[in-house]
All heavy atoms as TSV, in Angstrom:
chain	resi	resn	atom	element	x	y	z
A	1	MET	N	N	0.815	-1.187	0.000
A	1	MET	CA	C	0.000	0.000	0.000
A	1	MET	C	C	0.869	1.265	0.000
A	1	MET	O	O	0.551	2.227	-0.675
A	1	MET	CB	C	-0.910	-0.029	1.233
A	1	MET	CG	C	-1.910	1.055	1.235
A	1	MET	SD	S	-3.048	0.778	-0.105
A	1	MET	CE	C	-4.319	1.880	0.277
A	2	GLN	N	N	1.933	1.223	0.769
A	2	GLN	CA	C	2.831	2.374	0.831
A	2	GLN	C	C	3.473	2.616	-0.537
A	2	GLN	O	O	3.616	3.762	-0.963
A	2	GLN	CB	C	3.898	2.146	1.880
A	2	GLN	CG	C	4.864	3.296	2.018
A	2	GLN	CD	C	5.942	3.027	3.058
A	2	GLN	OE1	O	6.000	1.940	3.617
A	2	GLN	NE2	N	6.780	3.993	3.297
A	3	PHE	N	N	3.820	1.553	-1.240
A	3	PHE	CA	C	4.430	1.678	-2.563
A	3	PHE	C	C	3.469	2.359	-3.538
A	3	PHE	O	O	3.862	3.249	-4.299
A	3	PHE	CB	C	4.820	0.285	-3.074
A	3	PHE	CG	C	5.334	0.271	-4.478
A	3	PHE	CD1	C	6.609	0.730	-4.758
A	3	PHE	CD2	C	4.541	-0.180	-5.519
A	3	PHE	CE1	C	7.086	0.726	-6.050
A	3	PHE	CE2	C	5.008	-0.185	-6.811
A	3	PHE	CZ	C	6.291	0.260	-7.082
A	4	VAL	N	N	2.205	1.957	-3.496
A	4	VAL	CA	C	1.203	2.532	-4.403
A	4	VAL	C	C	1.000	4.015	-4.103
A	4	VAL	O	O	1.000	4.851	-5.017
A	4	VAL	CB	C	-0.127	1.754	-4.287
A	4	VAL	CG1	C	-1.220	2.438	-5.079
A	4	VAL	CG2	C	0.045	0.317	-4.755
A	5	LEU	N	N	0.816	4.357	-2.845
A	5	LEU	CA	C	0.617	5.762	-2.483
A	5	LEU	C	C	1.834	6.619	-2.802
A	5	LEU	O	O	1.699	7.763	-3.244
A	5	LEU	CB	C	0.275	5.880	-1.002
A	5	LEU	CG	C	-1.144	5.464	-0.617
A	5	LEU	CD1	C	-1.310	5.513	0.880
A	5	LEU	CD2	C	-2.161	6.325	-1.312
A	6	LYS	N	N	3.001	6.066	-2.599
A	6	LYS	CA	C	4.227	6.815	-2.896
A	6	LYS	C	C	4.316	7.135	-4.389
A	6	LYS	O	O	4.678	8.248	-4.776
A	6	LYS	CB	C	5.435	5.998	-2.451
A	6	LYS	CG	C	6.702	6.761	-2.375
A	6	LYS	CD	C	7.799	5.884	-1.790
A	6	LYS	CE	C	8.971	6.698	-1.360
A	6	LYS	NZ	N	10.024	5.882	-0.778
A	7	ASN	N	N	3.963	6.175	-5.230
A	7	ASN	CA	C	4.010	6.406	-6.674
A	7	ASN	C	C	2.926	7.374	-7.129
A	7	ASN	O	O	3.153	8.198	-8.024
A	7	ASN	CB	C	3.895	5.089	-7.424
A	7	ASN	CG	C	5.178	4.302	-7.390
A	7	ASN	OD1	O	6.257	4.882	-7.252
A	7	ASN	ND2	N	5.078	3.000	-7.493
A	8	ILE	N	N	1.744	7.281	-6.527
A	8	ILE	CA	C	0.678	8.218	-6.888
A	8	ILE	C	C	1.064	9.635	-6.493
A	8	ILE	O	O	0.901	10.578	-7.275
A	8	ILE	CB	C	-0.650	7.794	-6.241
A	8	ILE	CG1	C	-1.181	6.526	-6.917
A	8	ILE	CG2	C	-1.691	8.904	-6.349
A	8	ILE	CD1	C	-2.396	5.945	-6.256
A	9	LEU	N	N	1.567	9.821	-5.294
A	9	LEU	CA	C	1.941	11.153	-4.835
A	9	LEU	C	C	3.150	11.715	-5.588
A	9	LEU	O	O	3.290	12.932	-5.706
A	9	LEU	CB	C	2.208	11.142	-3.332
A	9	LEU	CG	C	0.970	10.907	-2.464
A	9	LEU	CD1	C	1.361	10.833	-0.998
A	9	LEU	CD2	C	-0.073	11.968	-2.690
A	10	HIS	N	N	3.982	10.830	-6.098
A	10	HIS	CA	C	5.129	11.290	-6.886
A	10	HIS	C	C	4.667	11.990	-8.169
A	10	HIS	O	O	5.277	12.966	-8.601
A	10	HIS	CB	C	6.034	10.107	-7.231
A	10	HIS	CG	C	7.181	10.468	-8.112
A	10	HIS	ND1	N	8.246	11.217	-7.659
A	10	HIS	CD2	C	7.425	10.221	-9.424
A	10	HIS	CE1	C	9.099	11.391	-8.667
A	10	HIS	NE2	N	8.613	10.802	-9.746
A	11	PHE	N	N	3.583	11.508	-8.763
A	11	PHE	CA	C	3.070	12.075	-10.009
A	11	PHE	C	C	1.924	13.055	-9.778
A	11	PHE	O	O	1.175	13.367	-10.695
A	11	PHE	CB	C	2.611	10.952	-10.952
A	11	PHE	CG	C	3.746	10.146	-11.496
A	11	PHE	CD1	C	4.014	8.882	-10.995
A	11	PHE	CD2	C	4.561	10.656	-12.482
A	11	PHE	CE1	C	5.064	8.140	-11.489
A	11	PHE	CE2	C	5.613	9.919	-12.982
A	11	PHE	CZ	C	5.870	8.658	-12.477
A	12	MET	N	N	1.766	13.547	-8.572
A	12	MET	CA	C	0.662	14.437	-8.238
A	12	MET	C	C	0.637	15.725	-9.061
A	12	MET	O	O	-0.444	16.158	-9.452
A	12	MET	CB	C	0.679	14.743	-6.743
A	12	MET	CG	C	-0.641	15.185	-6.222
A	12	MET	SD	S	-1.834	13.876	-6.467
A	12	MET	CE	C	-3.303	14.750	-6.066
A	13	PRO	N	N	1.765	16.389	-9.357
A	13	PRO	CA	C	1.680	17.591	-10.203
A	13	PRO	C	C	1.073	17.299	-11.574
A	13	PRO	O	O	0.252	18.074	-12.075
A	13	PRO	CB	C	3.128	18.060	-10.329
A	13	PRO	CG	C	3.802	17.519	-9.139
A	13	PRO	CD	C	3.127	16.207	-8.852
A	14	LEU	N	N	1.435	16.181	-12.158
A	14	LEU	CA	C	0.895	15.821	-13.467
A	14	LEU	C	C	-0.583	15.463	-13.371
A	14	LEU	O	O	-1.388	15.876	-14.220
A	14	LEU	CB	C	1.701	14.656	-14.053
A	14	LEU	CG	C	1.533	14.369	-15.524
A	14	LEU	CD1	C	1.859	15.587	-16.357
A	14	LEU	CD2	C	2.409	13.215	-15.933
A	15	ILE	N	N	-0.967	14.734	-12.347
A	15	ILE	CA	C	-2.370	14.366	-12.157
A	15	ILE	C	C	-3.213	15.614	-11.911
A	15	ILE	O	O	-4.306	15.762	-12.474
A	15	ILE	CB	C	-2.502	13.367	-10.985
A	15	ILE	CG1	C	-1.825	12.046	-11.333
A	15	ILE	CG2	C	-3.960	13.136	-10.619
A	15	ILE	CD1	C	-1.667	11.098	-10.166
A	16	PHE	N	N	-2.722	16.531	-11.084
A	16	PHE	CA	C	-3.443	17.771	-10.796
A	16	PHE	C	C	-3.625	18.609	-12.052
A	16	PHE	O	O	-4.704	19.152	-12.295
A	16	PHE	CB	C	-2.693	18.573	-9.731
A	16	PHE	CG	C	-3.291	19.922	-9.445
A	16	PHE	CD1	C	-4.433	20.030	-8.696
A	16	PHE	CD2	C	-2.684	21.077	-9.924
A	16	PHE	CE1	C	-4.987	21.279	-8.423
A	16	PHE	CE2	C	-3.219	22.311	-9.660
A	16	PHE	CZ	C	-4.378	22.420	-8.907
A	17	SER	N	N	-2.580	18.718	-12.850
A	17	SER	CA	C	-2.669	19.576	-14.029
A	17	SER	C	C	-3.626	19.010	-15.075
A	17	SER	O	O	-4.367	19.758	-15.700
A	17	SER	CB	C	-1.288	19.790	-14.632
A	17	SER	OG	O	-0.787	18.574	-15.138
A	18	ILE	N	N	-3.633	17.702	-15.248
A	18	ILE	CA	C	-4.530	17.103	-16.238
A	18	ILE	C	C	-5.959	17.014	-15.700
A	18	ILE	O	O	-6.917	17.237	-16.430
A	18	ILE	CB	C	-4.009	15.717	-16.673
A	18	ILE	CG1	C	-2.723	15.886	-17.472
A	18	ILE	CG2	C	-5.047	14.974	-17.498
A	18	ILE	CD1	C	-2.039	14.596	-17.822
A	19	GLY	N	N	-6.096	16.713	-14.419
A	19	GLY	CA	C	-7.422	16.526	-13.847
A	19	GLY	C	C	-8.126	17.802	-13.432
A	19	GLY	O	O	-9.348	17.833	-13.362
A	20	PHE	N	N	-7.378	18.863	-13.137
A	20	PHE	CA	C	-7.999	20.101	-12.682
A	20	PHE	C	C	-7.698	21.289	-13.590
A	20	PHE	O	O	-8.611	21.968	-14.048
A	20	PHE	CB	C	-7.558	20.419	-11.250
A	20	PHE	CG	C	-8.150	21.682	-10.701
A	20	PHE	CD1	C	-9.476	21.725	-10.333
A	20	PHE	CD2	C	-7.385	22.825	-10.581
A	20	PHE	CE1	C	-10.037	22.900	-9.842
A	20	PHE	CE2	C	-7.927	23.995	-10.093
A	20	PHE	CZ	C	-9.254	24.025	-9.717
A	21	LEU	N	N	-6.422	21.553	-13.836
A	21	LEU	CA	C	-6.066	22.742	-14.613
A	21	LEU	C	C	-6.525	22.657	-16.064
A	21	LEU	O	O	-6.971	23.656	-16.629
A	21	LEU	CB	C	-4.562	22.984	-14.557
A	21	LEU	CG	C	-3.996	23.461	-13.230
A	21	LEU	CD1	C	-2.489	23.641	-13.334
A	21	LEU	CD2	C	-4.654	24.730	-12.781
A	22	GLY	N	N	-6.405	21.493	-16.675
A	22	GLY	CA	C	-6.825	21.347	-18.071
A	22	GLY	C	C	-8.295	21.666	-18.281
A	22	GLY	O	O	-8.646	22.519	-19.109
A	23	PRO	N	N	-9.213	20.998	-17.554
A	23	PRO	CA	C	-10.627	21.343	-17.704
A	23	PRO	C	C	-10.952	22.781	-17.294
A	23	PRO	O	O	-11.813	23.423	-17.903
A	23	PRO	CB	C	-11.329	20.348	-16.774
A	23	PRO	CG	C	-10.411	19.194	-16.709
A	23	PRO	CD	C	-9.030	19.788	-16.770
A	24	LEU	N	N	-10.258	23.298	-16.286
A	24	LEU	CA	C	-10.486	24.683	-15.872
A	24	LEU	C	C	-10.121	25.651	-16.997
A	24	LEU	O	O	-10.872	26.582	-17.300
A	24	LEU	CB	C	-9.676	25.006	-14.624
A	24	LEU	CG	C	-9.793	26.436	-14.103
A	24	LEU	CD1	C	-11.205	26.689	-13.593
A	24	LEU	CD2	C	-8.774	26.679	-13.016
A	25	LEU	N	N	-8.988	25.436	-17.635
A	25	LEU	CA	C	-8.594	26.300	-18.754
A	25	LEU	C	C	-9.590	26.190	-19.907
A	25	LEU	O	O	-9.910	27.188	-20.557
A	25	LEU	CB	C	-7.190	25.940	-19.225
A	25	LEU	CG	C	-6.056	26.276	-18.261
A	25	LEU	CD1	C	-4.738	25.695	-18.761
A	25	LEU	CD2	C	-5.950	27.763	-18.062
A	26	GLY	N	N	-10.084	24.987	-20.170
A	26	GLY	CA	C	-11.090	24.802	-21.221
A	26	GLY	C	C	-12.375	25.541	-20.914
A	26	GLY	O	O	-12.976	26.177	-21.798
A	27	GLN	N	N	-12.830	25.511	-19.671
A	27	GLN	CA	C	-14.048	26.223	-19.295
A	27	GLN	C	C	-13.852	27.730	-19.344
A	27	GLN	O	O	-14.762	28.462	-19.735
A	27	GLN	CB	C	-14.497	25.801	-17.901
A	27	GLN	CG	C	-15.081	24.419	-17.864
A	27	GLN	CD	C	-15.544	24.025	-16.477
A	27	GLN	OE1	O	-15.353	24.765	-15.514
A	27	GLN	NE2	N	-16.151	22.854	-16.386
A	28	ILE	N	N	-12.690	28.194	-18.959
A	28	ILE	CA	C	-12.407	29.640	-19.039
A	28	ILE	C	C	-12.436	30.084	-20.492
A	28	ILE	O	O	-12.989	31.147	-20.810
A	28	ILE	CB	C	-11.063	29.972	-18.365
A	28	ILE	CG1	C	-11.176	29.814	-16.852
A	28	ILE	CG2	C	-10.607	31.387	-18.723
A	28	ILE	CD1	C	-9.863	29.923	-16.111
A	29	MET	N	N	-11.873	29.281	-21.369
A	29	MET	CA	C	-11.903	29.634	-22.795
A	29	MET	C	C	-13.332	29.688	-23.315
A	29	MET	O	O	-13.668	30.568	-24.112
A	29	MET	CB	C	-11.090	28.623	-23.610
A	29	MET	CG	C	-9.605	28.776	-23.460
A	29	MET	SD	S	-8.692	27.580	-24.440
A	29	MET	CE	C	-9.280	27.952	-26.074
A	30	GLN	N	N	-14.180	28.759	-22.882
A	30	GLN	CA	C	-15.576	28.767	-23.323
A	30	GLN	C	C	-16.330	29.974	-22.777
A	30	GLN	O	O	-17.134	30.577	-23.489
A	30	GLN	CB	C	-16.275	27.486	-22.892
A	30	GLN	CG	C	-15.917	26.292	-23.735
A	30	GLN	CD	C	-16.655	25.040	-23.302
A	30	GLN	OE1	O	-17.155	24.964	-22.178
A	30	GLN	NE2	N	-16.716	24.072	-24.189
A	31	MET	N	N	-16.075	30.336	-21.509
A	31	MET	CA	C	-16.763	31.489	-20.913
A	31	MET	C	C	-16.388	32.784	-21.615
A	31	MET	O	O	-17.215	33.680	-21.759
A	31	MET	CB	C	-16.431	31.592	-19.429
A	31	MET	CG	C	-17.157	30.602	-18.572
A	31	MET	SD	S	-16.760	30.676	-16.810
A	31	MET	CE	C	-16.444	32.382	-16.511
A	32	LEU	N	N	-15.134	32.901	-22.030
A	32	LEU	CA	C	-14.674	34.124	-22.687
A	32	LEU	C	C	-14.872	34.098	-24.201
A	32	LEU	O	O	-14.485	35.041	-24.891
A	32	LEU	CB	C	-13.190	34.352	-22.363
A	32	LEU	CG	C	-12.868	34.587	-20.889
A	32	LEU	CD1	C	-11.364	34.677	-20.687
A	32	LEU	CD2	C	-13.559	35.828	-20.373
A	33	ASN	N	N	-15.470	33.011	-24.698
A	33	ASN	CA	C	-15.724	32.832	-26.143
A	33	ASN	C	C	-14.452	32.908	-26.976
A	33	ASN	O	O	-14.438	33.467	-28.066
A	33	ASN	CB	C	-16.748	33.853	-26.650
A	33	ASN	CG	C	-18.119	33.590	-26.098
A	33	ASN	OD1	O	-18.514	32.437	-25.912
A	33	ASN	ND2	N	-18.849	34.643	-25.815
A	34	TRP	N	N	-13.367	32.363	-26.449
A	34	TRP	CA	C	-12.117	32.291	-27.198
A	34	TRP	C	C	-12.133	31.045	-28.059
A	34	TRP	O	O	-12.567	29.981	-27.626
A	34	TRP	CB	C	-10.915	32.235	-26.276
A	34	TRP	CG	C	-10.632	33.513	-25.561
A	34	TRP	CD1	C	-11.238	34.717	-25.747
A	34	TRP	CD2	C	-9.669	33.710	-24.528
A	34	TRP	NE1	N	-10.712	35.648	-24.899
A	34	TRP	CE2	C	-9.749	35.063	-24.146
A	34	TRP	CE3	C	-8.753	32.888	-23.915
A	34	TRP	CZ2	C	-8.940	35.598	-23.163
A	34	TRP	CZ3	C	-7.952	33.424	-22.933
A	34	TRP	CH2	C	-8.041	34.763	-22.573
A	35	GLN	N	N	-11.637	31.172	-29.257
A	35	GLN	CA	C	-11.542	30.034	-30.167
A	35	GLN	C	C	-10.142	29.447	-30.105
A	35	GLN	O	O	-9.156	30.176	-30.186
A	35	GLN	CB	C	-11.857	30.469	-31.602
A	35	GLN	CG	C	-13.273	30.975	-31.786
A	35	GLN	CD	C	-14.304	29.900	-31.509
A	35	GLN	OE1	O	-14.129	28.742	-31.877
A	35	GLN	NE2	N	-15.368	30.281	-30.831
A	36	ALA	N	N	-10.067	28.141	-29.968
A	36	ALA	CA	C	-8.773	27.470	-29.945
A	36	ALA	C	C	-8.202	27.420	-31.361
A	36	ALA	O	O	-8.946	27.290	-32.333
A	36	ALA	CB	C	-8.927	26.061	-29.389
A	37	PRO	N	N	-6.899	27.520	-31.508
A	37	PRO	CA	C	-6.299	27.468	-32.839
A	37	PRO	C	C	-6.388	26.065	-33.426
A	37	PRO	O	O	-6.562	25.077	-32.707
A	37	PRO	CB	C	-4.846	27.875	-32.590
A	37	PRO	CG	C	-4.593	27.533	-31.171
A	37	PRO	CD	C	-5.890	27.720	-30.469
A	38	LEU	N	N	-6.278	25.979	-34.723
A	38	LEU	CA	C	-6.267	24.727	-35.476
A	38	LEU	C	C	-7.561	23.935	-35.337
A	38	LEU	O	O	-7.582	22.723	-35.551
A	38	LEU	CB	C	-5.081	23.848	-35.056
A	38	LEU	CG	C	-3.690	24.483	-35.176
A	38	LEU	CD1	C	-2.645	23.573	-34.570
A	38	LEU	CD2	C	-3.376	24.801	-36.622
A	39	GLY	N	N	-8.648	24.583	-34.954
A	39	GLY	CA	C	-9.929	23.915	-34.848
A	39	GLY	C	C	-10.041	22.950	-33.675
A	39	GLY	O	O	-10.896	22.073	-33.672
A	40	LEU	N	N	-9.177	23.097	-32.683
A	40	LEU	CA	C	-9.236	22.229	-31.511
A	40	LEU	C	C	-10.406	22.629	-30.619
A	40	LEU	O	O	-10.824	23.786	-30.598
A	40	LEU	CB	C	-7.944	22.343	-30.693
A	40	LEU	CG	C	-6.659	21.840	-31.332
A	40	LEU	CD1	C	-5.473	22.184	-30.442
A	40	LEU	CD2	C	-6.726	20.352	-31.538
A	41	ALA	N	N	-10.904	21.672	-29.867
A	41	ALA	CA	C	-11.918	21.977	-28.861
A	41	ALA	C	C	-11.233	22.687	-27.696
A	41	ALA	O	O	-10.052	22.457	-27.435
A	41	ALA	CB	C	-12.579	20.686	-28.389
A	42	PRO	N	N	-11.961	23.551	-26.996
A	42	PRO	CA	C	-11.346	24.251	-25.862
A	42	PRO	C	C	-10.801	23.291	-24.802
A	42	PRO	O	O	-9.740	23.541	-24.225
A	42	PRO	CB	C	-12.484	25.094	-25.295
A	42	PRO	CG	C	-13.416	25.285	-26.427
A	42	PRO	CD	C	-13.309	24.055	-27.258
A	43	LEU	N	N	-11.499	22.198	-24.563
A	43	LEU	CA	C	-11.017	21.226	-23.579
A	43	LEU	C	C	-9.713	20.590	-24.029
A	43	LEU	O	O	-8.795	20.397	-23.219
A	43	LEU	CB	C	-12.068	20.144	-23.330
A	43	LEU	CG	C	-11.679	19.053	-22.341
A	43	LEU	CD1	C	-11.384	19.646	-20.975
A	43	LEU	CD2	C	-12.763	18.011	-22.252
A	44	THR	N	N	-9.600	20.305	-25.304
A	44	THR	CA	C	-8.376	19.703	-25.824
A	44	THR	C	C	-7.190	20.648	-25.642
A	44	THR	O	O	-6.117	20.234	-25.190
A	44	THR	CB	C	-8.533	19.356	-27.318
A	44	THR	OG1	O	-9.679	18.526	-27.481
A	44	THR	CG2	C	-7.312	18.652	-27.852
A	45	LEU	N	N	-7.387	21.897	-25.976
A	45	LEU	CA	C	-6.308	22.875	-25.793
A	45	LEU	C	C	-5.983	23.057	-24.319
A	45	LEU	O	O	-4.807	23.148	-23.948
A	45	LEU	CB	C	-6.667	24.213	-26.423
A	45	LEU	CG	C	-5.577	25.276	-26.378
A	45	LEU	CD1	C	-4.338	24.816	-27.147
A	45	LEU	CD2	C	-6.081	26.587	-26.914
A	46	GLY	N	N	-7.011	23.075	-23.470
A	46	GLY	CA	C	-6.775	23.187	-22.032
A	46	GLY	C	C	-5.983	22.007	-21.497
A	46	GLY	O	O	-5.088	22.166	-20.664
A	47	LEU	N	N	-6.277	20.803	-21.979
A	47	LEU	CA	C	-5.538	19.623	-21.542
A	47	LEU	C	C	-4.099	19.639	-22.052
A	47	LEU	O	O	-3.183	19.198	-21.352
A	47	LEU	CB	C	-6.247	18.351	-22.006
A	47	LEU	CG	C	-7.544	18.017	-21.274
A	47	LEU	CD1	C	-8.235	16.832	-21.929
A	47	LEU	CD2	C	-7.288	17.753	-19.812
A	48	ILE	N	N	-3.894	20.157	-23.243
A	48	ILE	CA	C	-2.528	20.262	-23.766
A	48	ILE	C	C	-1.713	21.243	-22.930
A	48	ILE	O	O	-0.587	20.947	-22.519
A	48	ILE	CB	C	-2.551	20.677	-25.253
A	48	ILE	CG1	C	-3.094	19.537	-26.113
A	48	ILE	CG2	C	-1.159	21.082	-25.731
A	48	ILE	CD1	C	-3.377	19.932	-27.551
A	49	ILE	N	N	-2.288	22.415	-22.672
A	49	ILE	CA	C	-1.577	23.426	-21.879
A	49	ILE	C	C	-1.380	22.936	-20.451
A	49	ILE	O	O	-0.286	23.042	-19.887
A	49	ILE	CB	C	-2.335	24.766	-21.903
A	49	ILE	CG1	C	-2.325	25.349	-23.308
A	49	ILE	CG2	C	-1.734	25.756	-20.906
A	49	ILE	CD1	C	-3.231	26.546	-23.493
A	50	GLY	N	N	-2.437	22.398	-19.855
A	50	GLY	CA	C	-2.331	21.895	-18.491
A	50	GLY	C	C	-1.353	20.741	-18.374
A	50	GLY	O	O	-0.578	20.653	-17.424
A	51	GLY	N	N	-1.377	19.831	-19.339
A	51	GLY	CA	C	-0.445	18.714	-19.321
A	51	GLY	C	C	0.997	19.154	-19.478
A	51	GLY	O	O	1.893	18.631	-18.811
A	52	ALA	N	N	1.229	20.121	-20.344
A	52	ALA	CA	C	2.586	20.630	-20.523
A	52	ALA	C	C	3.072	21.335	-19.257
A	52	ALA	O	O	4.225	21.158	-18.845
A	52	ALA	CB	C	2.636	21.593	-21.707
A	53	TRP	N	N	2.187	22.101	-18.630
A	53	TRP	CA	C	2.550	22.797	-17.403
A	53	TRP	C	C	2.808	21.802	-16.277
A	53	TRP	O	O	3.743	21.950	-15.489
A	53	TRP	CB	C	1.443	23.761	-17.028
A	53	TRP	CG	C	1.807	24.814	-16.031
A	53	TRP	CD1	C	3.037	25.042	-15.496
A	53	TRP	CD2	C	0.942	25.771	-15.460
A	53	TRP	NE1	N	2.968	26.095	-14.617
A	53	TRP	CE2	C	1.685	26.566	-14.576
A	53	TRP	CE3	C	-0.406	26.050	-15.615
A	53	TRP	CZ2	C	1.132	27.599	-13.843
A	53	TRP	CZ3	C	-0.956	27.085	-14.892
A	53	TRP	CH2	C	-0.184	27.845	-14.020
A	54	GLY	N	N	1.994	20.757	-16.214
A	54	GLY	CA	C	2.202	19.724	-15.207
A	54	GLY	C	C	3.472	18.932	-15.442
A	54	GLY	O	O	4.169	18.553	-14.492
A	55	ALA	N	N	3.798	18.670	-16.697
A	55	ALA	CA	C	5.048	17.974	-17.008
A	55	ALA	C	C	6.243	18.831	-16.606
A	55	ALA	O	O	7.231	18.318	-16.071
A	55	ALA	CB	C	5.109	17.638	-18.496
A	56	PHE	N	N	6.151	20.129	-16.846
A	56	PHE	CA	C	7.205	21.042	-16.406
A	56	PHE	C	C	7.359	20.991	-14.894
A	56	PHE	O	O	8.473	20.912	-14.372
A	56	PHE	CB	C	6.893	22.470	-16.859
A	56	PHE	CG	C	7.842	23.496	-16.318
A	56	PHE	CD1	C	9.073	23.685	-16.897
A	56	PHE	CD2	C	7.506	24.269	-15.211
A	56	PHE	CE1	C	9.961	24.628	-16.401
A	56	PHE	CE2	C	8.374	25.205	-14.699
A	56	PHE	CZ	C	9.612	25.385	-15.300
A	57	ALA	N	N	6.227	21.030	-14.181
A	57	ALA	CA	C	6.273	20.990	-12.715
A	57	ALA	C	C	6.823	19.655	-12.219
A	57	ALA	O	O	7.541	19.600	-11.228
A	57	ALA	CB	C	4.881	21.232	-12.139
A	58	GLN	N	N	6.505	18.583	-12.923
A	58	GLN	CA	C	6.990	17.259	-12.538
A	58	GLN	C	C	8.505	17.168	-12.718
A	58	GLN	O	O	9.213	16.656	-11.852
A	58	GLN	CB	C	6.298	16.189	-13.386
A	58	GLN	CG	C	6.661	14.785	-13.041
A	58	GLN	CD	C	6.082	14.354	-11.713
A	58	GLN	OE1	O	4.978	14.714	-11.387
A	58	GLN	NE2	N	6.827	13.583	-10.971
A	59	ILE	N	N	8.995	17.681	-13.818
A	59	ILE	CA	C	10.424	17.572	-14.124
A	59	ILE	C	C	11.250	18.548	-13.283
A	59	ILE	O	O	12.264	18.170	-12.690
A	59	ILE	CB	C	10.661	17.817	-15.634
A	59	ILE	CG1	C	10.041	16.669	-16.433
A	59	ILE	CG2	C	12.137	17.956	-15.931
A	59	ILE	CD1	C	9.955	16.938	-17.922
A	60	LYS	N	N	10.826	19.803	-13.229
A	60	LYS	CA	C	11.589	20.836	-12.529
A	60	LYS	C	C	11.363	20.849	-11.021
A	60	LYS	O	O	12.174	21.375	-10.274
A	60	LYS	CB	C	11.271	22.222	-13.088
A	60	LYS	CG	C	11.742	22.430	-14.506
A	60	LYS	CD	C	13.241	22.557	-14.514
A	60	LYS	CE	C	13.686	22.976	-15.897
A	60	LYS	NZ	N	15.121	23.194	-15.952
A	61	GLY	N	N	10.199	20.351	-10.578
A	61	GLY	CA	C	9.900	20.357	-9.170
A	61	GLY	C	C	9.284	21.655	-8.676
A	61	GLY	O	O	9.198	21.896	-7.479
A	62	ARG	N	N	8.855	22.507	-9.588
A	62	ARG	CA	C	8.221	23.774	-9.218
A	62	ARG	C	C	7.232	24.153	-10.319
A	62	ARG	O	O	7.348	23.707	-11.466
A	62	ARG	CB	C	9.250	24.876	-9.016
A	62	ARG	CG	C	10.148	25.093	-10.209
A	62	ARG	CD	C	11.334	25.998	-9.863
A	62	ARG	NE	N	12.254	26.055	-10.956
A	62	ARG	CZ	C	12.318	27.034	-11.836
A	62	ARG	NH1	N	11.519	28.061	-11.729
A	62	ARG	NH2	N	13.193	27.001	-12.814
A	63	TRP	N	N	6.266	24.976	-10.006
A	63	TRP	CA	C	5.218	25.351	-10.961
A	63	TRP	C	C	5.597	26.574	-11.786
A	63	TRP	O	O	5.067	26.772	-12.876
A	63	TRP	CB	C	3.901	25.612	-10.227
A	63	TRP	CG	C	3.249	24.357	-9.791
A	63	TRP	CD1	C	3.336	23.787	-8.563
A	63	TRP	CD2	C	2.439	23.485	-10.574
A	63	TRP	NE1	N	2.631	22.620	-8.540
A	63	TRP	CE2	C	2.067	22.417	-9.751
A	63	TRP	CE3	C	1.995	23.514	-11.886
A	63	TRP	CZ2	C	1.250	21.381	-10.207
A	63	TRP	CZ3	C	1.185	22.483	-12.331
A	63	TRP	CH2	C	0.822	21.437	-11.492
A	64	ILE	N	N	6.471	27.408	-11.261
A	64	ILE	CA	C	6.819	28.640	-11.986
A	64	ILE	C	C	8.290	28.607	-12.323
A	64	ILE	O	O	9.124	28.225	-11.576
A	64	ILE	CB	C	6.502	29.890	-11.139
A	64	ILE	CG1	C	5.015	29.946	-10.871
A	64	ILE	CG2	C	6.966	31.141	-11.827
A	64	ILE	CD1	C	4.595	31.055	-9.940
């Protein structure tokens, strides 16, 4: 059990960014009526941005 929790918590920045920040960015884009480039859905663009930001946080160990 400790092994499983340790691995889950290790990837928490990535899980947070995909599970929370991505959909949040997509909803903000919809509220502001912004169009995503290349015909992407707002959620797709939000997940791309959120996932990239989470990967940065995972690798660097910081969000900014």
